[in-house]
N, C-alpha and C positions, 0 to 999 in steps of 0.2 A: 576773149581776153584782149587787152590793149596791146597793140604791137609795140608800144614803148617799153613794156615790161619784158619782152622777149630779148634774150641775149643776141646780139648781132654776131654774124659769122666771124667777123674780124676779131672780136674780143674773146672768143672761146676756142675756136678751132685752131687758131694760131698757137696759143700757149699749150693747148693739149697736144698738138702735133709736135711741138718742140720738146715737150716733156717725154713723149713716146720715143722720139728720135734720140733723146739723151740716154735712154736706157737700152738702146739697141746698138750692137756692134756689127761691123762688117762680117760677112760669112766666114772669111778666112781667119778672123780672130777667134770666133766661136769654135771652128773646127780645130784650130791650133790648140786651144785650151782643152777641148775634149780629147784630142789625140795625146796630149801630154799626160793627162790624167790616166787614160787607158794604158799608155806605155809604162807609167809608174806602177800601176796595179799589176800589169802583166809581169814586170820584172821582179817586183818584191812580194807579190802575193800568188798569182796564178802559176807561174813557173815553179817556184819552190813547192807549192802544194801538189802539182802534177808530178814533180820529181819524187816526192815522198811516196806516193802511191805506186809510181812506176818501179822504184827500187824495192818497195815492199813485196810486190808480186812478180818481180823479174825472174825469180827462180822457181816459180810455180806455187800452187796452193799447198802442197805438202810441206814445203819449207816454211811457208807463211804460218800455217796452222801449228807446226812444231815450235815455231818461235814464240807464239803467243800462248801456248799451252804448256810450255816447260815450267817446272816448279817455281823458279825464281820470278818468272813473268807473272804467273798466276798469283803469287804472294804479293807482288807489286800492285797488281790490279785490285786485289781485295783491300790492301792497305789504303790505296788511293780512294776507293769507294767508302771505306770506313771513315777516313778523315773528312771527306765531303759530307757524309751522312751525319756526322756529329757537328761539324762547324757550320753548315748551312742552317739547320734549325736554330742553333744558338744565335747566329747573326740575324735570323728572321725575328726572333724575340727582341733582341737588342735594337734592331732597326726600327721596328714598330714602336717600341717604347720611347726611343730617342726622338723619333720623328713626331710622335704624338706630344711629347713634352715640349719640344722646341716650337712646334707649329701652333699648339693650342694654349700654351701657358707662357706667362712672363715670370722669370725668376732670376735671381742673382747667379751669375756664372753661365748664363745661356751662351754667350759668345765663346767662352772657354770650351764648353761642350762641343760646339760647332768646330772649333779648331782641333780638338782632340779627335773628332771623327775623321778629319782629313789627314791625320798623322801618318797612316800607312802609305798615303800617296807621296809624302815628302821624305820619308825615311826609307833607306835601302833595305830590302828584305834580308840581306846578309847581316846588316847591323841589328835588325830585329832578332835574328837567330842568335847572334852573339850576346844580346841582352838576356835572352832566356838561358843561355849557357852560364852567364855570370850569376844569374839568380838561382837556377835550379841544378847547375852542374855539381859534381862531387866536390869541387873546390870553390863553389859559389856561396852566396849568402845563406841559402837554405840547404846546402849540400850535406852538412853534418846531421841536421835534423832528419832529412830524407833518408840518409843512410841508416840512422838509428832506428827508423820505423820501417825499414826495408821497402822504401818507395823509390821508384825510378822514373824520372821524367825525361831527362836528356838521354839520347840514344835509345829511346823507347817510343811507343805509340803516343803516350800523353804529350810528349814534347812536340811531336809532329802535329798533333791536333791543335796545341796552343799556337804554334807558328802559323798554321793554316787559318785559325780564327783571326789572328792579328792582321794578316795581309788581306783578309776578305771582309772585315766588318764594316767598312764604309759603304759597300755597294747597295745594300738594301736601304739603309738610312738616307743615302744621298738621292735615291730615286723617289722616296716618299716625302722628304722635307719640302721641296719646292711645291709639289702638288698640294700637300696639306695646307701650306701657307697661302696658296692661291685660292683654295676653296673657302678659307676663312672658318669662322666658328658659328655661323648663323644656324646651320642645320642642327648642330649639337645643342645649341642653346634652345632652339625650338623643341627638340626632343626632351630636354630637361624640363622645360615649362609644362610639357604634356605629361610629366611624371615618370619618364623613363629613367632607369637606373644607369650607373656608369657602364656596366657590362652590356646592357641593352643598347646603349648609345654606340658602344664600340662595335658590336656584332651587326647591328641593323642600320647604322648610319655611316660611321667612319670607315669600317672595313669594306663595305660594298663600293664606296666612292673611290677607294684606292686599290682595288683588287688587281687591276692590270698593271699598274706601276709596281705593285708588290711582286707580282709574278715576274715582271721584267727584271727587277733587282735580284730575285732569287736565281734566275737563269744566269745572269752575269756572275753572281757570287759563286755558283756551282762550277762554272767554267774556270774561274780563277783558282778555286780550291783544288781542282783536279790538275791544273797545269802549273801550280806553284813549284818553283825550283830553289831559289836562293835561300830563303829562311829555312825550308825543310832540309836542304842540304847541310846546313850548319848543325842542326839539332839531331839529325838522324844517325850519324855515325857510319852510314853506308854499309850496314850489316846485311849481306845478301840473304834473301829469303825471310828477313825479319823487319828491317826498317827502311827498305828502299821503296819509294813510291814509283809510279810510272816514269816521270821525268828523270829520276835518279837511275833507274834501271836502264833507260835508254843511254844515258851517258856512259855507264859502266860497260855495257856490251859494245858500244861504239868504240870506246877506248881500247877494247880487246880485239878490235878489227873484225867483229862479228856484224858486218854491215847489214846483211840481210835481216838478221834478228833485230837490230836497232831500228831499221826503217819499218819493219813489220809492227813493232810495238808503237813506234811513232805514228803510224797510220791510225791507231786507235785514238790517240789524242787529236790528230787532224780530223778524223771523223766526228769526234766530239765537238770540235770547233765549227764544223759545217752544220751540225745539228743545232748548235747554239745560235748560229746566224739565222737559220730558218725560223727557229722559235722566236728569236728576237724580232725578226721582220713581222711575223704573224702577230705578236703582241703589239707592236707599234701600229700596225694597221687597225687592229681592234680598238686601240686607244684613240686613234684618229676618228674612227666611226662613232665611238661613244661621245667624243667631244662634239662632233657635228650634230649628233642627235640632241645632245643637251643644249 
């Protein structure tokens, strides 16, 4: 090779060294930033989390078990699981449908649909609950019709499910839309050319490509469904043993100065949060591995 074609040390090493130096900070700057982040996490995350479990078990296992197995707590647990078991599958269907429509097709109102999907992020959950009261309450728009047909939405399980669905429906769709848009339509078009039907394309091409993002969205959706307070508080009526979910039950027993019971039940939600974080991390790592393989 001609030596004239080789880059001289002065023309490459200098700029490269300067660029590397520009991205490096002194050690004291890095450790200051790391220490600040750790202090923030300790103060606002680790300390409260430890305090919850400490207060929950401070009086022993017998008090803890009594708090989470008493009838009102059991009813709250079952209602929370019921609301999540209904709202998460509904949001799963909606999220897949909306993401598929937005990412794979062009249609009038596409931007409007994207805006509506983000609506629960911008509207207070309390306002959402008040809207359901306005529509389905006894004095609401449909109140007279519901009363005539002996149907109850507000201060009953249907209202809690509706409120939970509203605050959680962006999570699945928002995880799938960017991924589907990035993947494009080439694989689906190839499958169509080969004679695959719409359902075959969905089950054998689209769904396998987004399975980890879908699971990621479901995990976040379920966590939000079980921890929702604002919207559910408005539509529930706080009827003990009937319409109280876990967050509402915690508030009631805490306001009654039953601190051990409140922290015991709160530890269930804190445990759910930890499980959610572990699952979230596992799914993220699997998504990264699949991306590198592809």
